[in-house]
Structures are given as structure tokens and as C-alpha cells.
All heavy atoms as an XYZ file, in Angstrom:
905
protein
N      -7.132    -22.953     -5.979
C      -8.429    -22.565     -5.339
C      -9.526    -23.204     -6.011
O      -9.506    -23.380     -7.218
C      -8.620    -21.091     -5.505
C      -8.444    -20.281     -4.260
S      -8.865    -18.507     -4.173
C      -8.163    -17.750     -5.483
N     -10.468    -23.646     -5.250
C     -11.698    -24.271     -5.723
C     -12.676    -23.170     -6.358
O     -12.344    -22.027     -6.141
C     -12.382    -25.120     -4.699
O     -12.753    -24.259     -3.662
N     -13.778    -23.576     -6.845
C     -14.711    -22.630     -7.296
C     -15.309    -21.831     -6.170
O     -15.701    -22.408     -5.167
C     -15.955    -23.368     -8.014
C     -15.570    -23.913     -9.344
S     -15.128    -22.633    -10.522
C     -16.698    -21.891    -10.749
N     -15.170    -20.496     -6.323
C     -15.642    -19.604     -5.241
C     -16.985    -19.072     -5.545
O     -17.455    -18.914     -6.756
C     -14.652    -18.332     -5.223
C     -13.281    -18.534     -4.836
C     -12.502    -17.328     -4.870
C     -13.215    -19.055     -3.394
N     -17.821    -18.880     -4.538
C     -19.130    -18.255     -4.813
C     -18.871    -16.816     -5.292
O     -18.011    -16.060     -4.778
C     -19.809    -18.238     -3.422
C     -18.974    -18.835     -2.434
C     -17.654    -19.204     -3.262
N     -19.663    -16.370     -6.272
C     -19.386    -15.101     -6.850
C     -20.744    -14.244     -6.518
O     -21.866    -14.714     -6.920
C     -19.220    -15.058     -8.422
C     -19.058    -13.729     -8.989
C     -17.981    -15.980     -8.633
N     -20.601    -13.107     -6.063
C     -21.677    -12.278     -5.736
C     -21.528    -10.892     -6.574
O     -20.419    -10.449     -6.864
C     -21.779    -11.860     -4.220
C     -21.926    -13.067     -3.415
C     -20.774    -13.536     -2.626
C     -23.076    -13.707     -3.188
C     -20.945    -14.621     -1.853
C     -23.223    -14.819     -2.374
C     -22.132    -15.284     -1.713
O     -22.172    -16.404     -0.920
N     -22.745    -10.326     -6.830
C     -22.614     -9.025     -7.568
C     -22.253     -8.004     -6.574
O     -22.395     -8.064     -5.334
C     -24.003     -8.730     -8.212
C     -24.264     -9.782     -9.272
C     -25.465     -9.398    -10.004
N     -25.385     -8.025    -10.619
C     -26.306     -7.475    -11.320
N     -27.465     -7.976    -11.506
N     -26.036     -6.220    -11.786
N     -21.844     -6.790     -7.106
C     -21.374     -5.749     -6.245
C     -22.477     -5.297     -5.230
O     -23.626     -5.082     -5.649
C     -21.001     -4.487     -7.088
C     -20.033     -3.484     -6.616
C     -20.356     -2.281     -6.238
C     -18.690     -3.709     -6.365
N     -19.216     -1.661     -5.741
C     -18.178     -2.583     -5.872
C     -17.809     -4.740     -6.704
C     -16.882     -2.442     -5.618
C     -16.438     -4.533     -6.373
C     -15.980     -3.383     -5.793
N     -22.092     -5.116     -4.010
C     -22.953     -4.655     -2.920
C     -24.047     -5.707     -2.568
O     -24.945     -5.378     -1.770
C     -23.683     -3.433     -3.263
C     -22.709     -2.240     -3.468
C     -23.493     -0.943     -3.663
N     -22.615      0.190     -4.052
C     -22.173      1.151     -3.239
N     -22.582      1.178     -1.993
N     -21.383      1.966     -3.531
N     -24.006     -6.932     -3.016
C     -24.968     -7.944     -2.694
C     -24.411     -9.176     -1.888
O     -24.973    -10.225     -1.979
C     -25.692     -8.419     -4.020
C     -26.593     -7.389     -4.769
C     -27.142     -7.936     -5.923
C     -27.605     -6.795     -3.885
N     -23.176     -8.972     -1.249
C     -22.647    -10.083     -0.558
C     -23.490    -10.249      0.695
O     -23.934     -9.350      1.269
C     -21.136     -9.756     -0.244
N     -23.580    -11.485      1.167
C     -24.330    -11.727      2.391
C     -23.411    -11.305      3.662
O     -22.197    -11.022      3.553
C     -24.467    -13.211      2.437
C     -23.354    -13.768      1.556
C     -23.099    -12.722      0.572
N     -23.954    -11.104      4.792
C     -23.391    -10.752      6.079
C     -22.419    -11.909      6.349
O     -22.551    -13.012      6.108
C     -24.369    -10.634      7.141
C     -25.272     -9.379      6.984
O     -24.823     -8.409      6.246
O     -26.369     -9.348      7.497
N     -21.364    -11.507      7.038
C     -20.325    -12.495      7.479
C     -19.179    -12.433      6.619
O     -18.150    -13.230      6.888
N     -19.151    -11.742      5.437
C     -17.930    -11.709      4.566
C     -17.485    -10.259      4.556
O     -18.242     -9.294      4.710
C     -18.337    -12.029      3.145
C     -18.638    -13.611      2.921
C     -19.887    -13.996      2.928
C     -17.640    -14.467      2.833
C     -20.233    -15.337      2.745
C     -17.885    -15.770      2.675
C     -19.230    -16.230      2.620
O     -19.513    -17.571      2.496
N     -16.156    -10.062      4.326
C     -15.578     -8.735      4.294
C     -14.349     -8.774      3.473
O     -13.634     -9.714      3.448
C     -15.317     -8.196      5.708
N     -13.977     -7.583      2.861
C     -12.803     -7.359      2.139
C     -11.693     -7.234      3.205
O     -11.849     -7.015      4.361
C     -12.833     -6.272      1.124
O     -13.114     -5.088      1.907
C     -14.035     -6.517      0.219
N     -10.400     -7.148      2.605
C      -9.246     -6.955      3.487
C      -9.473     -5.559      4.165
O      -9.145     -5.412      5.420
C      -7.973     -6.996      2.752
C      -7.465     -8.341      2.476
C      -6.165     -8.250      1.740
N      -5.576     -9.618      1.481
C      -4.684    -10.209      2.215
N      -4.360     -9.661      3.433
N      -4.333    -11.367      1.926
N      -9.758     -4.541      3.383
C      -9.989     -3.178      3.963
C     -11.108     -3.193      5.031
O     -10.857     -2.548      5.991
C     -10.194     -2.253      2.921
C      -9.069     -1.853      2.025
C      -9.398     -0.805      1.068
N      -8.202     -0.541      0.259
C      -8.058      0.567     -0.361
N      -8.947      1.539     -0.430
N      -6.923      0.801     -1.128
N     -12.116     -3.864      4.724
C     -13.227     -3.833      5.758
C     -12.854     -4.591      7.010
O     -13.239     -4.103      8.113
C     -14.497     -4.508      5.076
C     -15.194     -3.702      4.060
C     -16.158     -4.425      3.231
O     -16.117     -5.701      3.244
N     -17.054     -3.728      2.551
N     -12.012     -5.617      6.889
C     -11.507     -6.336      8.056
C     -10.630     -5.457      8.908
O     -10.680     -5.362     10.069
C     -10.700     -7.594      7.673
C     -11.543     -8.853      7.142
C     -10.751     -9.858      6.710
C     -12.549     -9.285      8.250
N      -9.744     -4.741      8.129
C      -8.782     -3.783      8.798
C      -9.522     -2.700      9.488
O      -9.122     -2.319     10.607
C      -7.912     -3.197      7.734
C      -6.712     -2.460      8.335
C      -5.906     -3.282      9.185
N      -4.634     -2.571      9.650
C      -3.523     -3.109      9.976
N      -3.408     -4.315      9.877
N      -2.520     -2.301     10.388
N     -10.561     -2.168      8.988
C     -11.294     -1.109      9.627
C     -11.962     -1.643     10.931
O     -12.225     -0.907     11.841
C     -12.453     -0.683      8.710
N     -12.215     -2.949     11.012
C     -12.807     -3.518     12.267
C     -11.654     -4.057     13.185
O     -11.967     -4.609     14.158
C     -13.598     -4.762     11.910
C     -14.859     -4.438     11.101
C     -15.618     -5.638     10.855
N     -16.669     -5.493      9.938
C     -17.579     -6.385      9.672
N     -17.459     -7.628     10.078
N     -18.573     -6.160      8.901
N     -10.487     -3.737     12.701
C      -9.325     -4.168     13.754
C      -9.052     -5.712     13.494
O      -8.428     -6.346     14.528
N      -9.262     -6.249     12.396
C      -9.122     -7.691     12.076
C      -8.131     -7.882     10.883
O      -7.892     -6.872     10.102
C     -10.400     -8.435     11.788
C     -11.428     -8.373     12.951
C     -12.694     -8.835     12.458
C     -10.964     -9.063     14.179
N      -7.657     -9.113     10.604
C      -6.863     -9.460      9.505
C      -7.346    -10.871      9.093
O      -7.976    -11.678      9.935
C      -5.385     -9.507      9.869
C      -5.056    -10.485     10.940
C      -3.586    -10.306     11.339
N      -3.346    -11.239     12.494
C      -2.786    -12.251     12.572
N      -2.498    -12.951     11.466
N      -2.597    -13.003     13.723
N      -7.080    -11.309      7.749
C      -7.593    -12.609      7.348
C      -6.924    -13.760      8.094
O      -7.552    -14.767      8.367
C      -7.127    -12.598      5.897
C      -6.974    -11.217      5.466
C      -6.561    -10.511      6.634
N      -5.745    -13.555      8.558
C      -5.131    -14.651      9.507
C      -4.877    -15.958      8.864
O      -5.074    -16.969      9.449
N      -4.461    -15.936      7.584
C      -4.119    -17.150      6.923
C      -5.293    -17.913      6.233
O      -4.999    -18.930      5.625
N      -6.416    -17.438      6.279
C      -7.530    -18.108      5.762
C      -7.664    -17.940      4.292
O      -7.036    -16.971      3.754
C      -8.924    -17.782      6.382
C      -9.242    -16.303      6.001
C     -10.688    -15.947      6.655
O     -11.586    -16.561      6.161
N     -10.719    -15.022      7.433
N      -8.205    -18.934      3.565
C      -8.291    -18.808      2.116
C      -9.375    -17.849      1.757
O     -10.296    -17.545      2.563
C      -8.629    -20.217      1.520
C      -7.524    -21.196      1.685
C      -6.319    -20.877      0.790
O      -6.524    -20.448     -0.291
O      -5.191    -21.187      1.248
N      -9.375    -17.355      0.533
C     -10.506    -16.382      0.036
C     -11.675    -17.265      0.027
O     -11.805    -18.364     -0.446
C     -10.119    -15.988     -1.365
C     -11.298    -15.169     -2.006
C      -8.910    -15.081     -1.371
N     -12.823    -16.714      0.680
C     -14.023    -17.455      0.771
C     -15.020    -17.180     -0.415
O     -15.882    -17.969     -0.688
C     -14.719    -17.149      2.076
N     -14.962    -15.976     -0.935
C     -15.898    -15.576     -1.978
C     -15.283    -14.436     -2.770
O     -14.300    -13.980     -2.401
C     -17.288    -15.256     -1.518
N     -16.047    -14.003     -3.828
C     -15.576    -12.841     -4.538
C     -16.691    -12.032     -5.037
O     -17.828    -12.535     -5.255
C     -14.608    -13.167     -5.693
C     -15.254    -13.831     -6.817
C     -14.250    -14.081     -7.963
O     -13.094    -14.335     -7.703
N     -14.691    -14.133     -9.189
N     -16.485    -10.639     -4.999
C     -17.461     -9.829     -5.672
C     -17.003     -9.460     -6.999
O     -15.848     -9.234     -7.355
C     -17.560     -8.502     -4.745
C     -18.130     -8.521     -3.369
C     -17.957     -7.124     -2.802
C     -19.596     -8.748     -3.517
N     -18.071     -9.214     -7.923
C     -17.686     -8.813     -9.161
C     -18.545     -7.472     -9.517
O     -19.782     -7.479     -9.274
C     -18.006     -9.839    -10.328
C     -16.946    -10.833    -10.389
C     -17.162    -11.769    -11.592
O     -18.056    -11.629    -12.262
O     -16.248    -12.720    -11.713
N     -17.932     -6.548    -10.081
C     -18.601     -5.337    -10.482
C     -18.387     -5.111    -12.058
O     -17.265     -5.011    -12.452
C     -17.993     -4.084     -9.790
C     -18.709     -2.833    -10.230
C     -18.132     -1.679     -9.313
N     -18.807     -0.433     -9.851
C     -18.292      0.832     -9.563
N     -17.338      0.912     -8.830
N     -18.932      1.849    -10.015
N     -19.418     -5.258    -12.753
C     -19.272     -5.161    -14.156
C     -18.990     -3.728    -14.592
O     -19.320     -2.781    -14.003
C     -20.613     -5.694    -14.932
O     -21.675     -4.875    -14.458
N     -18.281     -3.738    -15.764
C     -17.876     -2.472    -16.416
C     -18.048     -2.650    -17.893
O     -18.006     -3.695    -18.465
C     -16.384     -2.077    -16.042
C     -16.106     -2.045    -14.731
C     -14.692     -1.532    -14.404
N     -13.683     -2.407    -14.920
C     -12.388     -2.178    -14.920
N     -11.984     -1.067    -14.467
N     -11.558     -3.143    -15.375
N     -18.380     -1.466    -18.569
C     -18.610     -1.518    -19.964
C     -17.311     -1.691    -20.708
O     -16.304     -1.078    -20.504
C     -19.247     -0.179    -20.470
C     -20.627     -0.058    -19.994
C     -21.179      1.190    -20.597
N     -22.015      1.883    -19.546
C     -22.477      3.113    -19.571
N     -22.107      3.799    -20.532
N     -23.142      3.442    -18.561
N     -17.253     -2.594    -21.647
C     -16.099     -2.859    -22.518
C     -14.807     -3.249    -21.775
O     -13.680     -2.978    -22.372
C     -15.973     -1.675    -23.550
C     -17.046     -1.496    -24.542
C     -16.829     -0.469    -25.472
N     -16.740      0.919    -24.897
C     -17.875      1.691    -24.902
N     -18.990      1.255    -25.404
N     -17.775      2.883    -24.427
N     -14.929     -3.610    -20.593
C     -13.635     -3.935    -19.852
C     -14.035     -5.137    -18.930
O     -15.182     -5.307    -18.578
C     -13.155     -2.783    -18.966
C     -12.669     -1.585    -19.741
C     -12.001     -0.604    -18.960
N     -12.896      0.183    -18.169
C     -12.643      1.154    -17.357
N     -11.451      1.479    -17.205
N     -13.595      1.694    -16.640
N     -12.975     -5.891    -18.577
C     -13.153     -6.899    -17.633
C     -13.826     -6.458    -16.313
O     -13.513     -5.277    -15.887
C     -11.913     -7.604    -17.459
C     -10.905     -6.750    -17.962
C     -11.574     -5.801    -18.931
N     -14.603     -7.253    -15.540
C     -15.068     -6.782    -14.323
C     -14.132     -6.540    -13.197
O     -13.089     -7.182    -13.245
C     -16.020     -7.939    -13.928
C     -15.526     -9.137    -14.585
C     -14.858     -8.512    -15.850
N     -14.462     -5.665    -12.318
C     -13.584     -5.510    -11.156
C     -13.973     -6.590    -10.152
O     -15.038     -7.002     -9.954
C     -14.001     -4.230    -10.405
C     -13.623     -2.826    -11.104
C     -14.066     -1.706    -10.327
C     -12.052     -2.748    -11.215
N     -12.909     -7.167     -9.507
C     -13.047     -8.245     -8.574
C     -12.471     -7.895     -7.312
O     -11.479     -7.328     -7.021
C     -12.361     -9.413     -9.146
C     -12.998     -9.907    -10.451
C     -12.387    -10.610     -8.098
C     -12.328    -11.049    -11.057
N     -13.301     -8.101     -6.194
C     -12.823     -8.003     -4.856
C     -12.968     -9.338     -4.081
O     -13.995     -9.907     -4.245
C     -13.627     -6.788     -4.104
N     -11.966     -9.740     -3.386
C     -11.932    -10.978     -2.780
C     -12.539    -10.756     -1.292
O     -12.332     -9.857     -0.602
C     -10.588    -11.652     -2.626
C      -9.959    -12.014     -3.911
C      -9.031    -11.330     -4.491
C     -10.687    -13.014     -4.772
C      -8.486    -11.644     -5.740
C     -10.199    -13.286     -5.905
C      -9.213    -12.602     -6.498
O      -8.679    -12.921     -7.771
N     -13.318    -11.799     -0.872
C     -14.014    -11.699      0.444
C     -13.500    -12.805      1.353
O     -13.213    -13.958      0.883
C     -15.469    -11.906      0.356
C     -16.201    -10.720     -0.543
C     -17.592    -11.261     -0.769
C     -16.138     -9.452      0.110
N     -13.362    -12.479      2.620
C     -12.965    -13.343      3.663
C     -13.974    -13.513      4.766
O     -14.818    -12.575      4.955
C     -11.627    -12.768      4.384
C     -10.539    -12.670      3.450
C     -10.294    -11.468      2.658
C      -9.673    -13.776      3.028
C      -9.277    -11.363      1.829
C      -8.640    -13.615      2.207
C      -8.397    -12.432      1.507
O      -7.489    -12.366      0.648
N     -14.100    -14.602      5.389
C     -14.968    -14.804      6.481
C     -14.694    -14.037      7.759
O     -13.452    -14.082      8.252
C     -15.219    -16.286      6.818
C     -15.799    -17.058      5.624
C     -15.965    -18.493      5.883
N     -16.503    -18.800      7.242
C     -16.656    -20.003      7.744
N     -16.345    -21.039      6.977
N     -16.974    -20.147      9.017
N     -15.568    -13.261      8.262
C     -15.380    -12.544      9.453
C     -15.158    -13.340     10.669
O     -14.302    -13.022     11.497
C     -16.454    -11.472      9.610
C     -16.281    -10.607     10.951
C     -16.554    -10.547      8.492
N     -15.913    -14.459     10.787
C     -15.809    -15.309     11.885
C     -14.448    -15.957     12.063
O     -14.020    -16.387     13.146
C     -16.947    -16.221     12.075
C     -17.018    -17.223     10.821
O     -16.438    -16.815      9.723
O     -17.570    -18.411     10.931
N     -13.704    -16.215     10.920
C     -12.362    -16.818     11.037
C     -11.213    -15.772     11.076
O     -10.032    -16.200     11.109
C     -12.177    -17.691      9.818
C     -13.106    -18.854      9.683
C     -12.953    -19.590      8.313
C     -13.017    -19.749     10.811
N     -11.573    -14.519     10.996
C     -10.544    -13.428     11.040
C      -9.973    -13.345     12.408
O     -10.578    -13.642     13.419
C     -11.130    -12.135     10.633
N      -8.629    -12.927     12.468
C      -7.987    -12.845     13.707
C      -7.766    -11.324     13.976
O      -7.638    -10.540     13.024
C      -6.591    -13.516     13.686
C      -6.812    -15.043     13.485
C      -5.535    -15.759     13.373
C      -5.634    -17.234     13.235
N      -4.387    -17.850     13.095
N      -7.521    -10.931     15.236
C      -7.108     -9.478     15.495
C      -5.813     -9.068     14.936
O      -4.951     -9.849     14.826
C      -7.061     -9.468     17.019
C      -7.280    -10.838     17.545
C      -7.479    -11.752     16.383
N      -5.693     -7.849     14.615
C      -4.427     -7.363     14.095
C      -3.419     -7.318     15.177
O      -3.687     -7.060     16.385
C      -4.693     -5.852     13.637
C      -3.427     -5.152     13.199
C      -5.725     -5.801     12.497
N      -2.244     -7.727     14.835
C      -1.072     -7.750     15.696
C      -0.759     -6.395     16.130
O      -0.635     -5.482     15.301
C       0.108     -8.404     15.161
C      -0.081     -9.807     14.758
C       1.245    -10.477     14.284
N       0.930    -11.717     13.731
C       1.212    -12.143     12.549
N       1.610    -11.180     11.579
N       1.002    -13.344     12.102
N      -0.542     -6.042     17.423
C      -0.271     -4.732     17.911
C       1.213     -4.325     17.550
O       2.032     -5.185     17.352
C      -0.323     -4.832     19.448
C      -0.163     -6.309     19.781
C      -0.648     -7.041     18.580
N       1.427     -3.108     17.335
C       2.762     -2.468     17.113
C       3.544     -2.480     18.473
O       3.165     -1.935     19.360
C       2.649     -1.082     16.614
C       2.119     -1.030     15.188
S       3.282     -1.792     13.942
C       4.512     -0.530     13.745
N       4.685     -3.162     18.361
C       5.619     -3.190     19.537
C       6.579     -1.993     19.311
O       6.758     -1.412     18.202
C       6.298     -4.541     19.624
O       7.158     -4.644     18.444
C       5.432     -5.727     19.776
N       7.269     -1.681     20.394
C       8.263     -0.634     20.339
C       9.342     -0.928     19.249
O       9.712     -0.055     18.553
C       8.880     -0.509     21.697
C       7.800     -0.981     22.548
C       7.137     -2.054     21.782
N       9.750     -2.179     19.076
C      10.733     -2.646     18.149
C      10.146     -2.463     16.676
O      10.973     -2.005     15.922
C      11.150     -4.060     18.274
N       8.890     -2.775     16.500
C       8.245     -2.509     15.140
C       8.194     -1.048     14.888
O       8.474     -0.657     13.700
C       6.923     -3.193     15.193
C       6.936     -4.685     15.136
C       5.638     -5.270     15.195
N       5.306     -6.007     13.945
C       4.137     -6.385     13.655
N       3.013     -6.275     14.374
N       3.981     -7.016     12.464
N       7.845     -0.212     15.862
C       7.812      1.228     15.624
C       9.248      1.801     15.280
O       9.444      2.536     14.348
C       7.359      1.921     16.858
C       5.829      1.968     16.875
C       5.072      1.316     18.084
C       4.820      2.557     16.153
N       3.777      1.523     17.902
C       3.572      2.314     16.709
C       4.847      3.326     15.042
C       2.425      2.743     16.114
C       3.768      3.812     14.423
C       2.464      3.492     14.990
N      10.236      1.248     15.924
C      11.541      1.720     15.641
C      12.032      1.342     14.271
O      12.677      2.061     13.541
C      12.640      1.174     16.688
N      11.620      0.068     13.858
C      12.093     -0.356     12.482
C      11.400      0.375     11.411
O      11.905      0.718     10.464
C      11.696     -1.940     12.449
N      10.123      0.796     11.690
C       9.374      1.554     10.793
C       9.978      2.934     10.632
O      10.125      3.531      9.499
C       7.899      1.555     11.152
C       6.937      2.277     10.172
C       6.990      1.536      8.863
C       5.489      2.284     10.854
N      10.338      3.418     11.644
C      10.917      4.805     11.653
C      12.331      4.804     10.897
O      12.601      5.700     10.193
C      11.202      5.349     13.104
N      13.220      3.730     11.109
C      14.354      3.647     10.402
C      14.076      3.457      8.924
O      14.879      3.977      8.040
C      15.238      2.449     10.842
C      15.872      2.663     12.242
C      16.817      1.657     12.547
N      16.404      0.271     12.538
C      15.762     -0.365     13.616
N      15.563      0.279     14.764
N      15.340     -1.528     13.345
N      13.103      2.641      8.492
C      12.842      2.466      7.026
C      12.421      3.801      6.417
O      12.733      4.072      5.385
C      11.715      1.360      6.963
N      11.492      4.563      7.132
C      11.058      5.764      6.499
C      12.207      6.827      6.532
O      12.290      7.583      5.591
C       9.892      6.317      7.370
C       8.577      5.592      7.118
O       8.384      5.013      6.044
N       7.747      5.562      8.057
N      13.121      6.810      7.450
C      14.165      7.762      7.329
C      15.193      7.334      6.232
O      15.682      8.215      5.518
C      15.004      7.703      8.698
N      15.337      6.046      5.877
C      16.169      5.608      4.820
C      15.615      6.083      3.524
O      16.320      6.354      2.587
C      16.407      4.086      4.884
N      14.342      6.204      3.414
C      13.665      6.679      2.171
C      13.948      8.120      1.860
O      13.680      8.612      0.816
C      12.177      6.412      2.280
C      11.919      4.834      2.211
C      10.445      4.563      2.331
N       9.753      5.212      1.208
C       8.405      5.356      1.187
N       7.707      5.182      2.216
N       7.860      5.785      0.129
N      14.335      8.882      2.991
C      14.537     10.303      2.879
C      16.010     10.724      2.558
O      16.280     11.828      2.186
C      14.158     11.101      4.111
C      12.585     10.864      4.467
C      12.256     11.196      5.831
N      12.756     12.465      6.242
C      12.067     13.593      6.515
N      10.805     13.466      6.478
N      12.627     14.694      6.925
N      16.908      9.762      2.655
C      18.368     10.052      2.412
C      18.693      9.938      0.951
O      18.385      8.921      0.362
C      19.155      9.072      3.210
C      18.845      9.116      4.733
C      20.630      9.295      3.029
C      19.221     10.403      5.387
N      19.232     10.904      0.396
C      19.643     10.956     -1.032
C      20.908     10.119     -1.307
O      21.906     10.313     -0.479
C      19.817     12.464     -1.481
S      20.490     12.497     -3.188
N      20.923      9.206     -2.087
C      22.099      8.377     -2.312
C      23.204      9.162     -2.928
O      24.357      8.761     -2.836
C      21.622      7.235     -3.239
C      20.334      7.732     -3.893
C      19.771      8.735     -2.989
N      22.881     10.204     -3.646
C      24.043     10.927     -4.330
C      24.737     11.973     -3.376
O      25.951     11.857     -3.205
C      23.375     11.881     -5.432
N      23.977     12.593     -2.575
C      24.644     13.666     -1.686
C      24.579     13.248     -0.146
O      25.240     13.914      0.633
C      24.006     15.028     -1.819
S      22.160     15.124     -1.313
N      23.892     12.051      0.102
C      23.829     11.474      1.492
C      23.308     12.447      2.553
O      23.658     12.583      3.648
C      25.284     11.090      1.912
C      25.968     10.175      1.059
C      25.288      8.861      0.765
N      24.990      8.115      1.972
C      24.021      7.165      2.099
N      23.404      6.790      1.063
N      23.925      6.616      3.288
N      22.432     13.404      2.090
C      21.736     14.349      2.942
C      20.268     13.972      3.216
O      19.670     13.357      2.204
C      21.793     15.787      2.550
C      23.205     16.354      2.686
C      23.159     17.852      2.327
N      23.330     17.864      0.872
C      23.199     18.951      0.220
N      22.806     20.104      0.648
N      23.424     18.936     -1.207
N      19.717     14.355      4.278
C      18.204     14.201      4.437
C      17.522     15.219      3.529
O      17.616     16.394      3.777
C      17.862     14.322      5.919
C      16.373     13.979      6.252
O      15.752     13.896      5.207
O      16.058     13.809      7.389
N      16.615     14.667      2.707
C      16.026     15.626      1.794
C      14.829     16.298      2.356
O      14.341     17.362      1.905
C      15.518     14.847      0.410
N      14.320     15.726      3.540
C      13.155     16.455      4.137
C      11.844     15.904      3.610
O      10.754     16.383      3.977
N      11.881     15.049      2.555
C      10.820     14.361      2.011
C      11.198     13.050      1.539
O      12.375     12.799      1.375
C      10.232     15.284      0.874
C      11.180     15.621     -0.258
C      11.473     14.732     -1.373
C      11.951     16.819     -0.118
C      12.469     15.091     -2.257
C      12.959     17.150     -1.067
C      13.075     16.271     -2.166
O      14.002     16.598     -3.067
N      10.213     12.112      1.107
C      10.549     10.854      0.550
C      11.091     10.999     -0.825
O      10.469     11.668     -1.632
C       9.298      9.889      0.596
C       9.599      8.632     -0.016
C       8.834      9.776      2.103
N      12.246     10.462     -1.106
C      12.918     10.593     -2.457
C      12.016      9.844     -3.458
O      11.584      8.780     -3.336
C      14.270      9.937     -2.475
C      15.155     10.550     -1.290
C      14.984     10.014     -3.828
C      15.576     11.919     -1.536
N      11.612     10.522     -4.566
C      10.831      9.817     -5.622
C      11.664      8.746     -6.192
O      12.847      8.868     -6.600
C      10.523     10.966     -6.614
C      10.911     12.248     -6.071
C      11.829     11.940     -4.879
N      10.928      7.565     -6.415
C      11.701      6.507     -7.130
C      11.971      6.719     -8.567
O      12.836      6.148     -9.121
C      10.889      5.167     -6.926
O       9.579      5.381     -7.457
C      10.815      4.848     -5.578
N      11.170      7.614     -9.152
C      11.410      7.957    -10.612
C      12.669      8.771    -10.843
O      13.339      8.549    -11.824
C      10.267      8.788    -11.087
O      10.073      9.983    -10.328
N      13.130      9.494     -9.728
C      14.382     10.269     -9.885
C      15.527      9.486     -9.286
O      16.591      9.500     -9.782
C      14.259     11.551     -9.094
C      13.295     12.604     -9.652
C      13.201     13.740     -8.887
C      13.567     12.913    -11.163
N      15.251      8.804     -8.071
C      16.340      8.003     -7.487
C      17.306      8.919     -6.717
O      18.236      8.457     -6.135
N      17.025     10.212     -6.649
C      17.897     11.145     -5.813
C      16.923     12.378     -5.477
O      15.872     12.450     -6.018
C      19.083     11.501     -6.567
C      18.840     12.106     -7.865
S      20.411     12.530     -8.807
C      20.959     10.822     -9.238
N      17.494     13.182     -4.623
C      16.695     14.419     -4.218
C      16.628     15.385     -5.563
O      17.476     15.277     -6.471
C      17.335     15.172     -3.093
S      19.025     15.816     -3.341
N      15.708     16.232     -5.498
C      15.497     17.067     -6.568
C      16.744     18.057     -6.896
O      17.064     18.174     -8.071
C      14.333     18.073     -6.339
O      13.169     17.272     -6.005
C      13.901     18.924     -7.575
N      17.403     18.546     -6.016
C      18.662     19.437     -6.250
C      19.707     18.522     -6.987
O      20.379     19.014     -7.929
C      19.213     20.028     -5.019
C      17.981     19.907     -4.128
C      17.167     18.821     -4.576
N      19.777     17.219     -6.712
C      20.779     16.471     -7.339
C      20.381     16.005     -8.731
O      21.156     15.906     -9.636
C      21.116     15.198     -6.441
S      22.004     15.503     -4.953
N      19.062     15.893     -8.822
C      18.559     15.409    -10.144
C      18.491     16.541    -11.151
O      18.793     16.288    -12.294
C      17.129     14.921     -9.949
N      18.295     17.726    -10.689
C      18.214     18.898    -11.503
C      19.097     20.080    -10.982
O      18.604     20.978    -10.389
C      16.750     19.428    -11.628
C      15.760     18.394    -12.006
C      14.855     17.910    -11.113
C      15.695     17.897    -13.333
C      13.953     16.842    -11.450
C      14.782     16.954    -13.650
C      13.910     16.401    -12.764
N      20.399     19.938    -11.245
C      21.402     20.963    -10.670
C      21.122     22.230    -11.347
O      20.842     22.327    -12.600
C      22.718     20.322    -11.005
C      22.474     19.311    -11.983
C      21.126     18.854    -11.820
N      21.226     23.283    -10.668
C      21.018     24.722    -11.178
C      22.352     25.090    -11.831
O      23.461     24.915    -11.366
C      20.808     25.667    -10.074
C      19.425     25.427     -9.413
C      18.350     25.783    -10.376
O      18.422     26.635    -11.246
N      17.127     25.054    -10.139
N      22.272     25.628    -13.081
C      23.533     26.168    -13.679
C      24.105     27.216    -12.852
O      23.435     27.977    -12.220
C      23.098     26.708    -15.099
C      21.534     26.723    -15.002
C      21.092     25.935    -13.921
N      25.438     27.273    -12.841
C      26.128     28.290    -12.033
C      25.918     29.699    -12.600
O      25.634     29.901    -13.724
C      27.626     27.935    -11.902
O      28.273     28.180    -13.186
N      26.048     30.638    -11.691
C      25.889     32.053    -12.107
C      26.889     32.553    -13.088
O      26.680     33.358    -13.896
C      25.869     32.931    -10.884
C      24.827     32.821     -9.939
C      23.402     33.066    -10.437
O      23.360     33.931    -11.414
N      22.501     32.354    -10.012
N      28.140     31.929    -13.154
C      29.185     32.283    -14.071
C      28.842     31.994    -15.487
O      29.110     32.677    -16.388
C      30.516     31.613    -13.654
N      28.222     30.778    -15.622
C      27.807     30.394    -17.012
C      26.643     31.192    -17.522
O      26.537     31.412    -18.696
C      27.404     28.958    -16.944
C      28.507     27.886    -16.609
C      27.942     26.492    -16.585
C      29.525     28.010    -17.725
N      25.810     31.748    -16.586
C      24.683     32.585    -17.031
C      25.102     33.904    -17.663
O      24.556     34.432    -18.620
C      23.660     32.750    -15.923
C      22.834     31.668    -15.609
C      21.826     31.973    -14.649
N      20.938     30.998    -14.227
C      20.015     30.941    -13.335
N      19.812     32.010    -12.565
N      19.413     29.845    -13.103
N      26.150     34.498    -16.999
C      26.556     35.894    -17.474
C      27.375     35.809    -18.678
O      27.630     36.922    -19.408
C      27.294     36.512    -16.336
O      28.488     35.786    -16.123
N      27.906     34.686    -19.165
C      28.814     34.628    -20.296
C      28.052     34.608    -21.582
O      26.919     34.550    -21.766
C      29.628     33.345    -20.124
């Protein structure tokens, strides 16, 4: 990347937008290079940086097709299946546990409690 123009926080000229701002307008960068950057200074830490893209070069967001919706539904369903017990947990399995909560923290049986 070549030298980018750097603007202070909230002082970027019109015609530039971040990825989130583009998405809110129904646009995407569309393969264009970063056009500028914003910097927000912070005390005793490096500045926050946001990359800006040109709005006039942005392209519309690709629409979701039925095949894409189906693939997204399958991916989300796979995140709910416990690899240990192979049941649908009813929620997305936490990556920190790697399995559903009952498999990760089994309850001691009643026979062991009474002994």
C-alpha cells in the first residue's frame, strides 16, 4: 500500500466510508484498495485506526439466493450439534467447551451422593 491520507476522528471528507457504513447503505468495497484512514488518539496507547473506502467505487451487496440461505442454515445447525452426544443442544455450542453443557459438566449420579 502506498501512503494513505490520514484524517482525524470524525473529520473525514464526504465520499469516504468505513465497511460498516458501506454495509448500512447496502454497499460493499468491491475489491477496491483502502483509500484513506481515520485515527483516533488514545492516552498511553496506540491510536485506533479505521480504514476508509470510496463510496463512488463501492458496489451493491450481493443478494442472498435460496442456495446461500440453505447453506447458512446448515452451517448454523452444525454449530448446534454436540460432537460428544450428537444431539441438538438448542443453542450454539461454545468453542471454549467444545461440547454441550451437560456433556462438559456431567451431574454426579444420585447413588454416589447418598453414599
